[in-house]
BADRENTOR-537404 format. One line per field, with one value per residue (C-alpha): residue in one letter; x, y, z. Coordinates in nm, 4 decimals. Layout:
// BADRENTOR-537404
aa c(a; ...)
px c(X; ...)
py c(Y; ...)
pz c(Z; ...)
//
This chain:
// BADRENTOR-537404
aa c(m; t; r; k; i; i; v; i; a; l; i; l; c; l; i; l; t; s; g; e; g; p; a; e; s; a; k; r; r; r; k; s; s; r; t; t; t; p; v; a; s; g; h; d; s; v; l; p; k; r; g; d; i; a; i; l; v; e; g; d; d; e; q; q; v; r; l; t; e; t; r; i; i; d; s; l; t; s; h; g; y; r; v; v; d; e; k; k; m; k; a; a; r; a; a; a; v; r; a; q; a; v; r; l; a; m; q; g; n; y; n; a; i; f; r; l; n; a; s; y; s; c; a; a; t; v; v; a; r; i; q; s; g; s; p; m; q; d; p; e; f; k; l; y; v; a; n; a; s; i; s; i; i; a; l; t; s; n; g; t; k; l; g; g; k; t; a; v; s; k; e; v; g; y; t; e; y; e; a; i; m; k; c; i; e; s; a; v; n; e; g; m; k; q; l; y)
px c(5.0149; 4.9620; 4.7236; 4.5045; 4.5037; 4.3931; 4.1111; 3.9938; 4.0043; 3.7969; 3.5372; 3.5137; 3.4802; 3.1944; 3.0202; 3.0454; 2.9316; 2.6412; 2.5094; 2.4604; 2.6857; 2.7632; 2.4798; 2.2231; 2.3544; 2.3223; 1.9731; 1.8676; 2.0034; 1.8162; 1.4929; 1.5197; 1.5916; 1.2711; 1.0491; 1.1557; 1.0250; 1.1826; 0.9584; 0.9978; 0.9633; 1.2178; 0.9678; 0.6483; 0.3257; 0.0788; -0.2258; -0.2804; -0.1942; -0.4570; -0.8260; -1.0152; -0.9854; -1.3059; -1.3074; -1.5282; -1.4983; -1.6946; -1.6966; -1.9208; -1.9033; -2.0222; -1.7977; -1.4907; -1.5906; -1.6167; -1.2874; -1.1148; -1.2601; -1.1392; -0.7869; -0.7666; -0.8848; -0.6262; -0.3548; -0.4455; -0.4726; -0.1442; 0.0236; -0.1221; -0.4206; -0.7690; -1.0583; -1.4098; -1.6300; -1.8305; -2.1685; -2.0865; -1.9790; -2.3055; -2.5143; -2.3132; -2.3256; -2.7048; -2.7404; -2.4907; -2.6612; -2.9892; -2.8146; -2.6187; -2.2993; -2.1171; -2.1768; -2.0514; -1.7533; -1.6626; -1.6693; -1.4093; -1.6437; -1.4390; -1.7366; -1.9187; -1.6085; -1.5812; -1.9451; -1.8807; -1.5743; -1.7897; -2.0590; -1.7988; -1.6249; -1.2936; -0.9473; -0.9308; -1.1135; -0.9620; -1.1681; -1.1067; -1.2506; -1.1927; -1.2271; -1.1777; -1.2845; -1.3869; -1.0906; -0.9932; -0.8915; -0.5689; -0.6551; -0.3126; -0.2530; -0.6199; -0.5341; -0.7340; -0.5749; -0.7299; -0.6606; -0.7612; -0.6954; -0.7582; -0.7566; -0.6994; -0.7068; -0.6882; -0.8455; -0.8362; -1.1413; -1.1072; -1.0980; -0.7228; -0.5937; -0.3158; -0.2188; -0.3462; -0.2363; -0.3691; -0.2299; -0.2756; -0.2319; -0.2379; -0.2446; -0.2990; -0.5096; -0.6540; -1.0085; -1.1694; -1.2146; -0.8517; -0.7241; -0.9430; -0.8592; -0.4835; -0.5193; -0.7116; -0.4728; -0.1735; -0.3350; -0.4381; -0.0897; 0.0677; -0.1901; -0.1671; 0.2149; 0.2066; -0.0117; 0.2270)
py c(7.7074; 7.3588; 7.2797; 7.5806; 7.4743; 7.1209; 7.2553; 7.4931; 7.2096; 6.9836; 7.2559; 7.3228; 6.9498; 6.9259; 7.2301; 7.1032; 6.7464; 6.8355; 7.1205; 7.3422; 7.5779; 7.5857; 7.8335; 7.6134; 7.3053; 7.4731; 7.5966; 7.2409; 7.0964; 7.3578; 7.2874; 6.9097; 6.9414; 7.1447; 6.9058; 6.5819; 6.5177; 6.2541; 5.9734; 5.9111; 5.5347; 5.5031; 5.3638; 5.4682; 5.4056; 5.1527; 5.3588; 5.6887; 5.9913; 6.2090; 6.1547; 5.9786; 5.6107; 5.4135; 5.1196; 4.8094; 4.5555; 4.2333; 3.9735; 3.7502; 3.9622; 4.3245; 4.4404; 4.2928; 4.4535; 4.7977; 4.7471; 4.6417; 4.9392; 5.1764; 5.0279; 5.0579; 5.4205; 5.4970; 5.3298; 5.5222; 5.8610; 5.8113; 5.7548; 6.0778; 5.9414; 6.0900; 5.8555; 5.8932; 6.0825; 5.8493; 6.0039; 5.9648; 5.6051; 5.5229; 5.6695; 5.4847; 5.1619; 5.1866; 5.2377; 4.9580; 4.7131; 4.7699; 4.6863; 4.3991; 4.5570; 4.5174; 4.1418; 4.1140; 4.3365; 4.1231; 3.8178; 3.9867; 4.1099; 4.3926; 4.5487; 4.5823; 4.7378; 4.9786; 5.0850; 5.1290; 5.3457; 5.5592; 5.5932; 5.6918; 5.9300; 5.8020; 5.7264; 5.3725; 5.1241; 4.9016; 4.5831; 4.3710; 4.0440; 3.9663; 3.6146; 3.5301; 3.2563; 3.2943; 3.3559; 3.0589; 3.0987; 2.9352; 2.7354; 2.7792; 3.1539; 3.2629; 3.4692; 3.4694; 3.3687; 3.4952; 3.4190; 3.6338; 3.6463; 3.9433; 3.9543; 4.3012; 4.4116; 4.7631; 4.8645; 5.1913; 5.3807; 5.2131; 4.8640; 4.7991; 4.5820; 4.7663; 4.4945; 4.2503; 4.0451; 3.7997; 3.8414; 3.6043; 3.7046; 3.5365; 3.7506; 3.7190; 3.9433; 3.9628; 3.9717; 3.8282; 4.1776; 4.2766; 3.9588; 4.0146; 4.3863; 4.3221; 4.0417; 4.2549; 4.5482; 4.3244; 4.1641; 4.5031; 4.6494; 4.3529; 4.3485; 4.7227; 4.7276; 4.6247; 4.9214; 5.1959)
pz c(-3.8805; -4.0242; -3.7412; -3.8359; -4.1998; -4.1041; -3.8821; -4.1568; -4.4118; -4.1845; -4.1273; -4.5022; -4.5648; -4.3154; -4.4602; -4.8170; -4.7364; -4.5098; -4.7213; -4.4188; -4.2334; -3.8626; -3.8004; -3.9782; -3.8001; -3.4582; -3.5496; -3.6500; -3.3235; -3.1162; -3.3054; -3.2644; -2.8920; -2.8517; -3.0450; -2.8815; -2.5347; -2.3154; -2.1910; -1.8195; -1.8462; -2.1262; -2.3808; -2.5522; -2.3675; -2.5092; -2.4093; -2.5927; -2.3789; -2.5486; -2.4841; -2.2090; -2.1194; -2.0555; -1.8165; -1.8332; -1.5534; -1.5243; -1.2508; -1.0434; -0.7268; -0.7492; -0.4628; -0.6338; -0.9650; -0.8003; -0.6162; -0.9407; -1.1261; -0.8534; -0.8586; -1.2400; -1.2236; -0.9531; -1.1601; -1.4762; -1.3057; -1.1193; -1.4583; -1.5997; -1.7943; -1.7954; -1.7235; -1.8631; -1.6165; -1.3899; -1.4817; -1.8492; -1.7857; -1.6054; -1.8879; -2.1534; -1.9493; -1.9166; -2.2915; -2.3638; -2.1275; -2.3085; -2.6335; -2.4701; -2.6051; -2.2742; -2.2700; -2.6284; -2.5471; -2.2469; -2.4751; -2.6971; -2.9706; -3.1229; -3.3034; -2.9711; -2.8136; -3.1079; -3.0525; -2.6800; -2.7523; -2.9786; -2.7108; -2.4486; -2.6955; -2.5685; -2.7062; -2.5658; -2.3463; -2.0804; -2.0479; -1.7369; -1.6067; -1.2373; -1.0970; -0.7343; -0.4999; -0.1379; 0.0930; 0.3070; 0.6703; 0.7775; 1.0951; 1.2507; 1.2008; 1.1704; 0.8609; 0.5381; 0.2072; -0.1168; -0.4825; -0.7780; -1.1486; -1.3724; -1.7506; -1.8945; -2.2570; -2.3977; -2.7281; -2.9207; -3.0382; -3.3801; -3.2260; -3.2474; -2.9635; -2.7795; -2.5367; -2.2848; -1.9907; -1.7359; -1.3858; -1.0919; -0.7299; -0.3887; -0.0755; 0.2990; 0.5235; 0.8730; 0.7318; 0.4182; 0.2772; 0.3407; 0.1719; -0.1354; -0.1496; -0.1371; -0.3903; -0.6410; -0.5933; -0.6611; -0.9684; -1.1133; -1.0596; -1.2378; -1.5178; -1.5888; -1.6117; -1.9756; -2.0720; -1.9528)
//
C-alpha cells in the first residue's frame, strides 16, 4: 500500500512540475521523434542539402580540369547532392567568361562568386584549383609517379564561405594517365571530406 502511495505521489509531482499530463507528454515525445531526422554521418553537412551545387574548376591542363570536375560531381552525387545541369553550367560559364567573373572567382573574389551563384541559380558553388606536374617514370620499376594538389572552397549563394581545404596526393600508375587519374581522385576525395 505504501508503495502505491509513493508511486502516485511521484506521478502527481511530475504532472504538477511539468505542467502537462502523461498523455500530453507522450504526444510531445511522438511529435519530436517525427520531426527530428537522424543524420547518417553523425554531424550536420557543410553543404546545403537543398538546391543545386555549381562546380568551378581551374587548372593548367584541360584534361586534368575535366577529370577533377568529373570526380567532384561523382563525389557530390554519391553523397546525395544535386549538381547544376551541364548545359546550364556551359551557358553560365560562357556568360561568366565574357564578364571575366570566373577568373575573379578563382582569385577568391567573393562578389564574383556571388554573381556566378546567381547566374547558376544554385544553393552553393564548389570552387577548385588543380595543380599537377608531369608524372615521372621510375627507372627501376618502370611505373609512373604523379603528384597533385587541389584547393577546394565552398560558398553559399549569398557569398558565405562554408569551408575549404587543400589536399595533396602522390600516386603510382602503369601509365602517365593512370598515375594522374589516381592522384586527382585521391586529392578530390580528401579535399571533399570536409564538405560532407
